[in-house]
Structures are given as C-alpha cells and as structure tokens.
C-alpha positions as CSV (number, residue, x, y, z in Angstrom):
1,M,6.1,-11.5,33.6
2,D,2.8,-9.5,33.8
3,R,0.5,-10.1,30.9
4,E,-2.1,-8.3,29.0
5,F,-5.8,-9.4,28.2
6,K,-5.1,-10.4,24.2
7,D,-8.5,-10.7,23.3
8,H,-8.4,-12.8,19.6
9,F,-11.6,-14.5,20.2
10,S,-14.5,-12.0,21.1
11,G,-15.6,-11.0,17.3
12,K,-15.8,-14.5,16.5
13,A,-17.4,-15.5,20.2
14,A,-20.8,-17.2,18.3
15,A,-18.7,-18.6,15.3
16,Y,-16.2,-20.6,17.7
17,G,-19.1,-22.2,19.7
18,R,-20.4,-23.4,16.5
19,H,-17.2,-25.1,15.0
20,R,-14.8,-26.0,17.7
21,P,-14.6,-29.5,17.7
22,H,-15.7,-31.0,21.5
23,Y,-13.7,-32.5,24.4
24,P,-13.8,-36.3,24.3
25,P,-15.9,-37.5,27.3
26,E,-13.6,-39.6,28.3
27,L,-11.1,-37.2,29.3
28,F,-13.8,-35.2,32.4
29,S,-14.9,-39.9,33.7
30,F,-10.7,-39.2,33.5
31,L,-9.9,-36.1,35.7
32,A,-12.9,-37.5,37.8
33,E,-11.3,-40.4,39.1
34,Q,-8.0,-38.5,40.2
35,C,-10.5,-36.6,42.0
36,H,-11.1,-37.0,46.2
37,V,-14.1,-34.6,46.2
38,H,-16.3,-33.4,43.6
39,E,-18.0,-30.6,44.8
40,L,-16.8,-27.7,42.3
41,A,-14.7,-27.6,39.6
42,W,-13.0,-24.3,37.6
43,D,-13.2,-24.2,34.9
44,C,-10.5,-21.3,33.5
45,G,-10.5,-19.6,30.2
46,C,-14.0,-21.6,28.9
47,G,-14.2,-19.3,26.3
48,N,-18.3,-21.0,25.4
49,G,-18.6,-23.4,27.9
50,Q,-17.0,-26.8,26.2
51,A,-15.6,-27.5,29.0
52,S,-17.7,-26.4,31.4
53,V,-20.6,-28.8,30.4
54,A,-18.3,-31.9,29.7
55,L,-17.9,-30.8,33.8
56,A,-20.9,-30.9,34.6
57,E,-21.1,-34.1,34.5
58,H,-19.5,-35.3,37.0
59,F,-18.9,-32.4,39.7
60,E,-21.7,-30.7,42.1
61,R,-21.0,-27.3,40.6
62,V,-18.6,-25.9,38.0
63,Y,-17.5,-22.2,38.4
64,A,-16.1,-21.3,34.7
65,T,-14.5,-17.7,34.1
66,D,-13.0,-16.6,30.8
67,A,-11.8,-12.8,30.3
68,S,-14.1,-12.6,26.9
69,A,-17.0,-10.8,27.9
70,E,-18.6,-11.9,24.6
71,Q,-18.0,-15.5,24.9
72,I,-19.3,-15.5,28.5
73,A,-22.6,-14.0,26.4
74,K,-22.5,-17.2,24.3
75,A,-21.7,-19.6,26.7
76,K,-24.2,-22.6,26.6
77,P,-26.5,-22.6,30.2
78,H,-26.6,-25.6,32.9
79,P,-28.3,-25.9,36.0
80,K,-25.0,-26.4,37.6
81,I,-22.4,-23.5,35.9
82,T,-21.5,-19.8,37.4
83,Y,-20.5,-18.7,34.7
84,A,-18.5,-15.2,35.2
85,V,-16.5,-12.7,32.9
86,A,-12.9,-13.1,35.4
87,P,-9.7,-13.1,34.2
88,A,-7.3,-16.2,35.4
89,E,-5.3,-14.5,37.5
90,A,-8.2,-13.5,39.7
91,S,-11.1,-15.3,40.0
92,G,-13.0,-14.6,42.1
93,L,-13.6,-17.4,44.1
94,P,-13.0,-19.1,48.0
95,D,-9.5,-20.1,49.6
96,A,-9.2,-23.2,49.3
97,S,-12.3,-24.5,47.5
98,V,-12.0,-26.4,44.6
99,D,-11.6,-29.7,43.9
100,L,-10.1,-29.4,40.1
101,V,-8.5,-26.8,38.3
102,T,-9.2,-27.1,34.2
103,V,-7.6,-25.0,31.4
104,A,-8.8,-25.5,27.8
105,Q,-7.4,-24.6,25.2
106,A,-5.8,-21.3,26.9
107,I,-3.3,-21.1,29.1
108,H,-0.4,-20.5,27.1
109,W,-2.0,-16.7,27.0
110,F,-2.5,-16.3,31.1
111,D,0.4,-15.1,33.7
112,F,1.8,-18.5,34.3
113,E,3.4,-17.3,37.7
114,A,-0.3,-14.7,38.7
115,F,-2.3,-18.1,37.5
116,Y,-0.2,-20.7,39.5
117,D,-0.7,-18.4,43.2
118,E,-4.6,-17.5,42.7
119,V,-4.5,-22.0,41.4
120,R,-2.4,-22.3,44.5
121,R,-5.0,-20.8,46.6
122,V,-8.2,-22.2,45.6
123,A,-7.5,-25.5,45.7
124,K,-8.1,-27.9,48.5
125,P,-5.4,-29.7,49.8
126,G,-4.3,-32.2,47.4
127,G,-6.6,-30.8,44.5
128,L,-5.7,-30.9,41.1
129,L,-4.7,-28.6,37.7
130,A,-5.2,-29.8,34.3
131,A,-3.7,-28.0,31.3
132,I,-5.3,-29.3,28.2
133,S,-4.5,-29.0,24.3
134,Y,-4.6,-29.6,20.8
135,G,-2.6,-29.0,17.8
136,L,-3.2,-29.4,14.2
137,F,-5.3,-31.8,13.3
138,E,-4.9,-35.1,10.4
139,I,-7.8,-36.1,8.0
140,E,-5.7,-37.2,5.1
141,P,-2.5,-37.0,3.6
142,A,-3.2,-33.6,0.6
143,L,-5.4,-31.9,2.8
144,D,-2.5,-32.3,5.4
145,A,-0.4,-30.9,3.6
146,R,-1.8,-27.9,1.6
147,L,-3.6,-27.2,5.7
148,H,-0.1,-27.5,7.6
149,H,1.3,-24.8,4.9
150,F,-1.2,-22.2,5.2
151,H,-1.2,-23.1,9.1
152,R,3.0,-22.5,9.4
153,T,3.8,-20.6,5.7
154,I,1.0,-18.5,4.6
155,L,-0.6,-17.7,8.7
156,G,3.0,-18.7,10.5
157,P,3.9,-15.0,10.8
158,H,1.1,-13.7,12.4
159,W,0.6,-16.6,14.8
160,P,0.4,-15.1,18.3
161,P,4.0,-16.2,19.9
162,E,2.0,-17.5,23.0
163,R,0.9,-19.5,19.8
164,R,3.9,-21.8,20.1
165,H,3.8,-23.2,23.4
166,V,0.5,-25.5,22.0
167,D,2.1,-26.6,18.6
168,E,4.9,-27.8,21.2
169,N,1.8,-30.0,23.2
170,L,2.1,-28.4,25.8
171,T,5.9,-29.3,27.1
172,T,7.2,-25.7,26.9
173,I,5.3,-24.5,30.0
174,P,6.4,-24.2,33.5
175,F,4.4,-26.7,35.3
176,P,5.5,-26.0,38.6
177,F,2.9,-28.8,40.1
178,E,3.8,-33.5,41.1
179,E,3.2,-34.1,37.5
180,L,0.4,-36.9,37.0
181,E,0.2,-39.6,33.8
182,T,-2.6,-39.2,31.6
183,P,-4.4,-41.5,29.4
184,S,-3.2,-41.0,25.4
185,L,-6.9,-39.4,24.3
186,S,-7.6,-37.3,20.8
187,L,-10.4,-34.9,19.4
188,K,-12.6,-36.1,16.6
189,A,-15.1,-34.9,14.4
190,A,-17.4,-35.8,11.1
191,W,-16.6,-32.8,9.4
192,T,-17.6,-31.4,5.7
193,L,-15.7,-29.1,3.7
194,D,-18.3,-26.0,5.5
195,D,-17.2,-27.5,9.1
196,L,-13.6,-27.4,8.6
197,V,-13.9,-23.9,6.3
198,G,-15.7,-22.1,9.5
199,Y,-13.4,-24.1,12.3
200,I,-10.5,-22.5,10.3
201,D,-12.8,-19.4,10.4
202,T,-11.7,-19.0,14.6
203,W,-8.5,-19.0,13.9
204,S,-6.3,-16.3,15.7
205,A,-3.8,-16.2,13.0
206,L,-6.4,-15.7,10.5
207,Q,-8.2,-13.1,12.0
208,R,-4.6,-11.3,12.8
209,Y,-3.6,-11.7,8.5
210,R,-7.1,-9.5,7.8
211,T,-5.9,-6.9,10.3
212,E,-2.4,-6.4,9.4
213,T,-3.1,-6.8,5.5
214,G,-6.1,-5.7,4.3
215,E,-6.7,-9.1,2.8
216,D,-8.4,-12.5,3.3
217,P,-6.5,-15.7,2.4
218,L,-9.4,-17.8,3.4
219,P,-11.2,-17.4,-0.1
220,A,-7.9,-18.9,-1.6
221,I,-7.1,-21.6,1.1
222,R,-11.2,-22.8,0.6
223,D,-10.7,-23.5,-3.4
224,D,-7.5,-25.5,-2.6
225,L,-9.0,-27.5,-0.6
226,A,-12.4,-27.9,-2.8
227,Q,-10.5,-29.4,-4.9
228,L,-8.6,-31.9,-2.6
229,W,-12.1,-32.9,-0.8
230,G,-14.4,-34.2,-3.2
231,D,-17.8,-33.9,-2.3
232,P,-18.0,-30.6,-0.4
233,E,-20.9,-32.1,1.0
234,E,-19.5,-35.6,2.2
235,S,-17.9,-35.8,5.9
236,K,-14.8,-36.9,7.1
237,T,-12.9,-38.2,9.7
238,V,-10.7,-35.2,12.0
239,R,-8.5,-35.8,14.4
240,W,-6.4,-34.2,16.4
241,P,-4.1,-35.1,19.0
242,L,-4.7,-34.4,23.3
243,N,-2.0,-32.8,25.2
244,V,-2.7,-33.0,28.6
245,R,-0.3,-31.8,31.3
246,L,-2.9,-32.8,35.1
247,G,-0.3,-32.0,38.4
248,R,-1.4,-32.3,41.7
249,V,-1.4,-28.6,44.2
250,G,0.4,-28.8,46.9
C-alpha cells in the first residue's frame, strides 16, 4: 500500500542535526567489511547526513537522499557525498549501481514494497541493505522511569503509528532478503540536561502533541528531569541499543 510522505521533521531540521545522537563508527566498518566492492553507497532517508558522512569513510561515493528538502539543506557537506531530495521509492539511481543501501532511523516511514523494489533495482548482484534503528535510551533508573512515562503515557497517543516498528526493534517490518548476522552495538553520548531536552524536542510525537492539543509539555518534563539530574551542566552517559537488519539483495 502506498504511503504519502509524512513530514514530521522538516520543521526541526536544524535541531535534528544538533541533537540527534551519532552512530558508532564500528557499525559502518562492519557494513563495509561485508561488501565485496566499495564504489557507491546509497544512504536513503539520510536526514541531516550523519550516516552519510560515516559511510564516506569507507566508500568512494555516497548518494544521500531524503524526501525533506529542509533536511537536505541542513546536511553536512562532504566531497564524497551527493545529496538529493528524493523519495525512498524513487532514488533516481541507475540500475545495478549500488554496493550498500543504508536506512538509518527511517525505514518505518517507507512504503515497504515499493522501496524494496527500488532496492532490488539499484543494488548490484550481491549488494546489501542495512536497516538501522535505535529505540528508547537509558541513563539512570530514576531518570529512565520518568522519561519512559513521558514517552509512553504522555506522548503515547501522539506517536505516528509507523513508529511502532522502532519500538519493536524492527522485528515487525517485512524484510524479504537473505538475512545476515550483525554484532551487538549501541549509541552513546555524554549529555547535559539541555542536550537531553533538545533531543526530546525533536521527537515527532512532541510536535504532534503541540499541534493537536495546543499545549507544550516540554517545560514540565524539563522541570521534572531537573529535580532528578542534579547539576544541569553535569554530563551523563546516555545509551541507546542499536538494531540492525542486514540483508543480501539478489
């Protein structure tokens, strides 16, 4: 079934670039090791280009696309990366041209059948598709409990339905490819309270909550977190379990 492009992030494109966590370099080293050739990687749903820049360390060229022109406008320039505004289901790439397709924190928004047809078209024989996501993070038990309540109860009704695939660790998406094993990895960041609040402010459910209720719950959750955090300038370790589904295409 076709899905219209649901633009949850263009209005926060700059904040997305500042506040979203970075993927571990080990992830892209591993993916590159699984590729027979390293001529071209397609980073689909690239957002601000975090994964695209990491891929450029391992591939001669990276083609990075996103359906949001605002996200592409905020993406980090790199001599090996060509950014383009394009839907996941119509990349504009030539047939059998891509060694690796990556989708980081975005595949749940796609029309799966149409996207997978596009992957089959552009992938070289034996090329790879990596679907990557991270779920709810962990800091400390007291903070985690308050944040999980905010995420699931306060914002719960406002999460787009597609977001459930992320909460289910990508186990419920269709994945019609020969699946390969992947290592256990996580994202980590050292954040102050303001860093954390800035990240929460990029959540699609928070944008929908504001639109649908006319209210902003962010100041209240910040006050709650401040009581548990201690010195707001103190950095705490934030950790996200990383989910990767890796498939051999054709």
